[in-house]
C-alpha positions in Angstrom: 91.3 179.6 174.3 92.0 176.9 171.8 91.5 176.3 168.1 88.7 174.5 166.8 89.0 172.7 164.0 86.3 173.1 161.1 84.9 169.6 160.1 83.3 170.7 156.5 84.8 173.2 153.9 82.3 175.8 155.2 82.4 175.2 158.5 84.8 178.1 159.4 82.1 180.2 161.3 80.9 177.4 163.5 84.6 176.5 164.3 85.2 180.0 165.2 81.9 180.3 167.3 82.9 176.9 169.1 86.5 178.3 169.9 84.9 181.3 171.6 82.3 179.2 173.6 85.1 176.7 174.5 83.0 174.0 173.1 83.5 171.3 170.6 82.9 171.9 166.6 80.2 168.9 167.0 78.6 170.9 170.1 78.7 174.1 168.1 77.3 172.4 164.9 74.3 170.7 166.8 73.5 174.1 168.4 74.2 175.8 164.8 71.7 173.1 163.0 69.0 173.2 166.0 69.0 177.1 165.0 68.4 176.3 161.0 72.3 177.0 160.4 74.0 174.4 158.4 77.7 174.4 157.3 76.7 173.5 153.8 74.7 176.6 153.5 77.5 179.2 151.7 75.9 181.9 153.1 77.7 181.5 156.2 80.5 182.9 154.4 79.1 185.9 153.3 76.1 187.0 155.7 77.4 187.7 159.4 73.8 187.3 161.0 74.5 183.2 161.1 77.3 183.7 163.3 75.8 186.4 165.4 72.8 184.3 166.0 74.9 181.3 166.9 77.5 183.4 169.4 74.1 184.8 170.8 72.6 180.9 171.6 76.1 180.0 173.2 75.6 183.1 175.5 78.4 185.4 173.8 77.9 189.0 172.8 79.1 190.0 169.5 79.0 193.9 168.5 76.2 194.5 166.0 78.3 196.2 163.2 81.7 195.3 161.4 84.6 197.7 161.9 87.3 198.0 159.3 90.6 196.1 160.0 93.3 198.9 160.5 96.2 197.6 162.2 96.7 194.3 164.4 97.7 196.7 167.5 94.5 198.6 167.2 92.3 195.4 167.5 90.4 195.0 170.7 91.4 192.0 172.5 88.9 189.3 171.2 87.6 189.2 167.8 86.0 187.6 164.6 88.1 188.3 161.6 86.9 188.5 158.2 89.9 187.2 156.3 90.3 185.9 152.4 87.5 188.4 151.7 86.6 188.4 148.1 83.9 188.8 145.4 82.4 185.9 143.9 79.2 186.4 141.2 78.6 189.5 143.0 78.6 188.2 146.3 80.9 188.6 149.2 83.0 185.7 150.9 85.6 185.3 153.4 86.9 183.0 156.0 86.5 183.5 159.8 89.1 183.2 162.0 89.5 184.3 165.8 91.6 186.8 167.1 92.8 186.7 171.0 95.2 188.7 172.9 95.9 188.3 176.5 98.8 188.7 178.7 100.6 185.6 177.5 100.1 186.0 174.1 98.7 187.4 170.7 97.2 184.6 168.1 95.0 184.0 165.4 92.9 180.9 165.8 92.6 179.4 162.5 89.9 176.6 161.6 91.6 175.2 158.8 92.0 171.9 158.7 95.1 171.7 156.2 97.3 174.1 158.2 100.4 172.8 160.1 99.4 174.8 163.2 95.8 176.3 163.7 97.6 178.6 166.3 98.7 181.3 164.1 101.4 184.5 164.6 102.1 184.9 160.8 100.3 188.1 160.9 102.0 189.5 157.6 100.5 186.8 155.9 96.8 186.9 157.0 95.1 190.1 155.5 91.9 191.0 157.8 88.9 192.8 155.9 87.2 193.6 159.1 86.3 192.5 162.3 83.2 192.1 164.8 84.3 192.7 168.6 83.5 189.8 170.4 82.7 189.9 174.6 
């Protein structure tokens, strides 16, 4: 699985779904827009139903609930993580990233354009709040 770079400042959810589906950002954005999901909508940062809806449209199954983050070792092999979680004007916001563990490696795929590398292994710097299991 490869990271997908978000093309809008609030496109992390679309980029995370694209990475999980193995498609480009443009392809995921086209599907999202057809579903009424737009990167410009800040609700994409504070409501999990948008990414769940996009994942379903892309043929990917996600758990119906969020699970509080405990340890990196206890994460499932594939998950959407909510990082940089914060409250703004009484509303929760976060940044979506993808956690992937396989026989060869364990990484976080982060879509943020400004990063030197979008395949992260600096787990001590990443502070997940919760995750959604993805099949």
